[in-house]
C-alpha positions as CSV (number, residue, x, y, z in Angstrom):
1,X,95.4,81.8,108.5
2,X,99.1,83.1,110.4
3,X,101.0,81.4,107.2
4,X,98.8,82.5,104.8
5,X,99.0,85.6,105.7
6,X,102.6,85.4,106.1
7,X,102.9,84.6,102.4
8,X,101.0,87.5,101.3
9,X,103.4,90.5,103.6
10,X,106.5,88.6,102.3
11,X,108.3,90.6,100.3
12,X,106.5,93.4,99.6
13,X,106.8,96.9,100.3
14,X,105.8,100.4,102.1
15,X,106.8,103.8,101.6
16,X,106.8,106.0,103.9
17,X,107.6,110.2,103.2
18,X,109.7,112.2,105.9
19,X,110.9,115.8,106.2
20,X,114.5,115.1,105.6
21,X,117.7,117.5,105.7
22,X,120.9,117.2,104.2
23,X,122.3,114.0,103.0
24,X,118.6,112.5,103.7
25,X,119.1,112.8,107.4
26,X,115.5,112.8,109.3
27,X,114.1,115.4,110.9
28,X,113.4,112.6,114.1
29,X,112.6,109.2,113.5
30,X,111.7,106.2,112.1
31,X,109.7,103.7,114.6
32,X,108.0,100.9,114.2
33,X,104.6,102.7,115.7
34,X,105.0,104.0,112.6
35,X,105.9,101.5,110.0
36,X,102.9,99.2,111.9
37,X,100.8,102.4,111.5
38,X,100.7,101.9,107.6
39,X,101.0,98.4,107.4
40,X,97.8,98.3,108.8
41,X,95.8,100.6,106.7
42,X,97.2,99.1,103.3
43,X,96.5,96.3,104.1
44,X,94.1,96.0,106.4
45,X,95.3,95.1,109.4
46,X,95.7,94.8,113.8
47,X,99.9,94.0,113.8
48,X,100.7,95.7,117.2
49,X,103.6,97.6,117.1
50,X,105.8,95.5,119.2
51,X,105.6,92.5,116.4
52,X,107.7,94.8,113.7
53,X,111.2,94.3,114.7
54,X,113.6,97.4,113.1
55,X,115.9,100.1,114.6
56,X,115.3,103.3,114.9
57,X,115.6,104.7,111.0
58,X,117.0,108.2,110.9
59,X,118.6,108.6,107.1
60,X,115.9,108.2,104.3
61,X,116.6,105.4,102.0
62,X,115.3,101.1,101.5
63,X,115.0,98.9,104.5
64,X,114.1,95.1,105.4
65,X,111.8,94.7,108.2
66,X,110.2,91.7,110.1
67,X,107.4,91.0,110.9
68,X,106.8,88.7,113.6
69,X,102.3,87.3,113.6
70,X,102.5,84.6,116.1
71,X,105.9,83.1,117.6
72,X,106.7,81.0,114.9
73,X,105.3,83.3,111.7
74,X,107.1,85.7,110.8
75,X,107.9,87.6,107.5
76,X,110.0,90.3,105.4
77,X,108.8,93.6,104.3
78,X,110.5,96.8,102.6
79,X,110.2,99.7,104.1
80,X,111.2,102.8,101.6
81,X,111.3,106.4,103.8
82,X,111.0,108.6,101.0
83,X,112.0,112.4,101.2
84,X,108.8,114.8,101.6
85,X,108.7,117.5,98.6
């Protein structure tokens, strides 16, 4: 089941919008908690924030994050941070 879930999530993209200032810098930051919430809502899962491996994101753009589903099963997803209009 974990392998199947990893295949389903592999290469998927999620988008988060955040308030930005000049040069796309965020007011605040996007953390693994924010990303885990979006993954859980979009794919109807319950992934713990500790399983999302990402450095704190402070600039709008596209990032690769690793989601560790089980100790030996992980997958990579794209996270796109877009400026809020």
